[in-house]
N, C-alpha and C positions, 0 to 999 in steps of 0.2 A: 504494500499499499504506500502511496505516496502522501506525504504531508508535509506541513511547515512547522518548524521549531521558531518561536518567537523569543528572541533573546532580550535581555533587559535594556538593550540600547534601542529596541524598537524594530530591529531588522528581522525580517523572515527569511530563513534558509531553508530551502527544500531539502529533505532528507528522506531516505526510505525506512522501512521497517514498520512494525505493528504498534499498537497502542500498548501502553502499559499503566496500570494504576499504582505502580510502585510495589507490587508484592514481591518481596525479595526474600521471604522466608519467614519461618514461624517466630513467635516471640521466645526469647531465651535461647536463640540459636548462638552460633559462635560469634564472638565479638569480633573476630577477624574476617568472617566471611557470611554471616547470617544476614537476615533482612529486617528492616524497620517498618515495613508498610504492610498493607493488607494482602489478601490473597487474590490474585487475578484469575479471571476465568480463562480456560483455554480458548484459542482463537475461534471465532465464529467459522462454521462450515467444517470444523475439526471431526464432526461426528458425534454421536451420543450413545448412551447406553443401549437404546433400542434401534437406533439408526444405523446406516452404513458407515464404514470407517472405523478407525480405532476408537474404542470406548473412552469416554472422558476420564474414567477413574485410571485406565491404563495410561494415558497421556500424563496425567498428574503423577503417577508412579515413576514414569520415565524423566519427567521434569525434576522431580525430587532427587532422583538418583544423579542427575547431572549436577544439581546444585550441591549436593553432598561432595561429589568429587571436586568440583571447583573449591569448595571451602577447604577440604583436606590439602589440596595442592597449594592454594593461596597462602594459608596459615603457615605451611612449612617454608614456602619462599620468604615470607616476611620474616619468620622466626630464624631461619638458618641461613639464608642466602643474601638478602637485601644488604647493600646496594649492588651486588654482583649482577651481571647481566641475565644470568639464568641459574636454576637450581639444578644440581647434579645429585639426584637422590641416592645413588648407590655409593660413590666414594665418600669416605668418612675421615674427619680429621678432628682429634680431640673431642670425640663424642658427638659431632655435629656433622650434617650433610655438607658438602663442599658447594661453594658458588663457583660458576664458570663464566666463561666469555662466549657470548654469542657472536661468532667471528665475522658474520656478514654485516653487523652494525658495529660491534666493537665498542659499545658505550655502556657505561655502567647504568643501571636503573631502567633498562629497556623493558623488562618484564613487567614492572609495575605500571609503567605508562601505558603499555599494552593491555593492560587489565582494568584500567579505570572505567571504560565503558561497560564492562561486564558487571562490575560493582554496581553501577547506575541501573542497568537493565534489571538486575535482581533486586532493586529497590533497597539496597543497604545505604542509606543516606549517611549514616554516622561513619562507617568505614570508607566510604566514598570522599567525605570531607577530610578524613585523616590521611588518606592516600594522596589526595591533591597536595595537601600541606607537606607531605614527605617528598613528593616530586619538586615542589616549588623550593623546598630548602635544599634538597640534594644538588639542584643545578644552579640555583642562586643567581646573583647578578651576572656571574661570568657566562651563564647560559651554556652553549655547546662549544666553548672555546677549548676544544680538545683537539691535540696534535695526532689524530687518528684517521685513517682512511676507511670510509664506509661505502657500502652499497647504497647508491641513490634510491633504488627501488625498495629495498628493505628498510631503509631510514624513513623513506616517506610513508609507507603503508603501516609501519609499526609506530614510529616516534611522531612523525608530523601529524599522521591521521589520529593517533591516540591522544594527542594534545588537543587538537582541534574538535574532536568529537566530545572529548571530555569537557572542553570549554563550553560548547553549546549546551550539553546536558546540564552544566552547572548553572547556567544563565537562564535554563528554561523554567518558567514559573509553574508550568504543568507537572514537571517532574518532582518539584518540591524536595530537591536533594540539599538545598540551602534555603534558610528562610529568606523572604524577600518582601519588599513594600510594593503595593499595587502601583501601577502607573500613576504618576503624578502625586504620589504621597510624599509628604515632607520628610526630612531626615528622622525626626521624632515621631512621625505619623504610626498608623497601624501596621503591624507586621503579620504576614502570612507564615506561620510556622512550617518547618521542614517536616518531612514524613515521620521523623522520630521525636517531634515536638521541640526541636532546638529553634530558638527564636533570637539568637544574639551572634551566630558564627556566620557572617555574611561572605559570599564569595568576592574576592579582591580582583578577580580578572587576571590573575598572575599566569595562567597557562598559555594565553594568547601571545604575549611578548616572547615567551620560550619558543613557541611554535615559529613566529616570525623569525627569530635568531637563527633557528635551524634552517628554515627555507632560504634565507639570505646566504647562508653558508654553502648550501647546495646549488645555488644559481650559476656558479662558474662551470658546472658540468654541461650546461646548455649552450656554452659558447663554442659552437662547432659550424662548419660550412652548411650542414643539412639543418641545423636546429634540433637533430636528435641528440640526446645527452650521452655524455660518457657513462659507463656503467658504475665507476667508482669516483670519489672526490675526498680530498682531505679537508676536514672541517676547518682547519687553520690555514692551510697553504694552498688550497685550490686544488686543481688537477695536476697530478704528477707528469713529469715530461716523458715517462715511460709507460704511461697508462695506456692499454689496449684500445684501439678504435673500433673493436667488434662490441657490439650491444645485441642483447636478445630482443626480440619483438615485445615480449612481455615487460622486459625490464625497462626499455625505453618509451613504451606506450601505455604505462599504467601509473601515471602520475598526475593526470589531469584533475580528479576529484579533489585530491588534497590541495594542490597548487592554485586551483580556480577558487576553492573555498577560502584558501588564504588571502587571496585577492578580495574576495567578497568582504571579508572581516577586517582587512587592513586598508581598504580603499586604495590599494596599490595594484594596478593591472598587471605589473610585470610578471608576476609569478604564474598567475593563470595563463597568460599569453605565451609564455615559454613552454609550459607544459602541453598546451593545446597545439602549438605549432609542431612540437615533436610527434604528436598523435597524427595529425594531418599528413605530415612529411612521410610517415611510414605508410599511410594509405596511398599517398601519391606515387610511391615506389613500387606499387603493385604490378604483377605480370599482366600480359595481355588477356589472360583467361580470368583475371580479377583476383588471383591469390596473392597473399603476401608470404614471404619466407619467414624462417625463425630466427636467423641472426644476420646482422647487416653491419657493413662498414659505415660509421656515422660520418666519416669524411668524404668518402667517394659516393655513398649511397648504392654501393653494389652489394648485392646478397651474398654473404659468406657461406651460409647454410640454405641452399635453395631448396628447401623442404617446406612444405605447406601443411598445416593441420592444426587442430584445436587444443592439443594437449600441452605437455611440457614445453616451456619457454615461449609459448605463444598465447596461453589461455586468458590471462587477464586483460590482454589488448583488447579482445572483443568485448569482455565485460565491462571496461572502463569506457568504451566507446558508447555503449548503450546507456550505461549509468550516468554519464555525463550529460546526456540529453535529458535522461529522466529528472535529474536533480536540477539542472541549469536551464532546461528548455532550449538546448542547442540542436536545432532541427537539421543544420547542416550535417552535424555528425550522425544523426539519425539516419540520413540518406546514405552516408558512406557505410554505415553499420549494415543497412539493409542490403546494399549491393555486395558487401562481403559475405553476409549470410547466404545469399543466393549463389555465390561462387563456390563456397564451401558445400553447400548441398549438392551442387552439380558435379563437383570433382572429388570430393572426400567422402561422401556418404555411400555406404554399402549396405543395403538393408537398414537395419537399426544401428549400425556401428559406423564409426568414423575412423579412417586411416590417414597416415601421412602420405602425401603424393609429391612428385617431382613438380617443382615450381613451373618449369617450362612445358612439360609434356602433359601434366596432370595425371600421370600414371602412377599406380600404387608403388611406393618406395619402401614402406615400412608398415606391415600389417600387424601392428601391435596397439594394443588398447591400453593406455596407461591411466592411472587413478586422477590425475589432473584433468581428464576430460570430464569427470563427474559433475562439473558445474554446468555444463551445457543445457541439459534439460530444464533446469531451473531458470537459466537465462532466457531460454526460448518462452 
């Protein structure tokens, strides 16, 4: 479902996802992962005890098992590993699980940033606020001034996306993760309490400057002849002189949602323009049969891996093209997406399956079905 999140600044930003009344768990749950709100009903059309589809009771059972798994892993990460990038549950040191580095991002705290929206969607207002404070304190005024090289794709979807989504959720009066004053209320006016009853811990907007700092540090990656970004960038020094010019279709073409949202929230069009330009450039380098390859040289525009398919190293390129239209109303991207889907169906679909094909001939080159194709039915 498409809807709008109204931020405290009055801006409406389109986002996907279903409604939630903040039901994040039962009272008395874990302080590290339980919920503060009421109990949401399963989505409409999800089936009923007497009707078709999965029974509501079974859906609730599965939902609670997911919640319990999240609480267990989240609690362990906070108690054992934070601020490490990830939790390594098996290696032990001094009676504690070891923290580890997520090498594609190589920045501490990434797991907590990547988890903020899950805390919000589970309705745990108190832990969401605590986690936001931990993130803000961890990065501080220096922001992302790290002398580390990160994957532009991974840092975008995990850290930039995590910060932006958490910022919107924190500002949303409907989510009630923080207390807020109704529009027009004076500083000492009435307060709408958060889900857990808190009425004095207001959101200070600290996640948005962090997000912009990170986006700014990744912008040098887009400085290429084609507009397609390098795959990696050093957050302090920019792109290395020996950085490869080969980028994957998914890596270079799955940045538009976060960077365009960054532009919306900062009133600076440069971020969104750069990411959208990369997306369009990949489309414009399609073959005569309408297909795009999986790896491309971002300086010459030549396909390095002249293989087309919807799975590994290509998948989210298609997803982002469709979702950028859905979120921002970009009709030009919708037309491009529709053309690409027609070519995919014409050349890579065999019965109910999709295979990799040669970019030029359209003949099957890899009759293997990988797990990363699993998103396609949902996208359709």
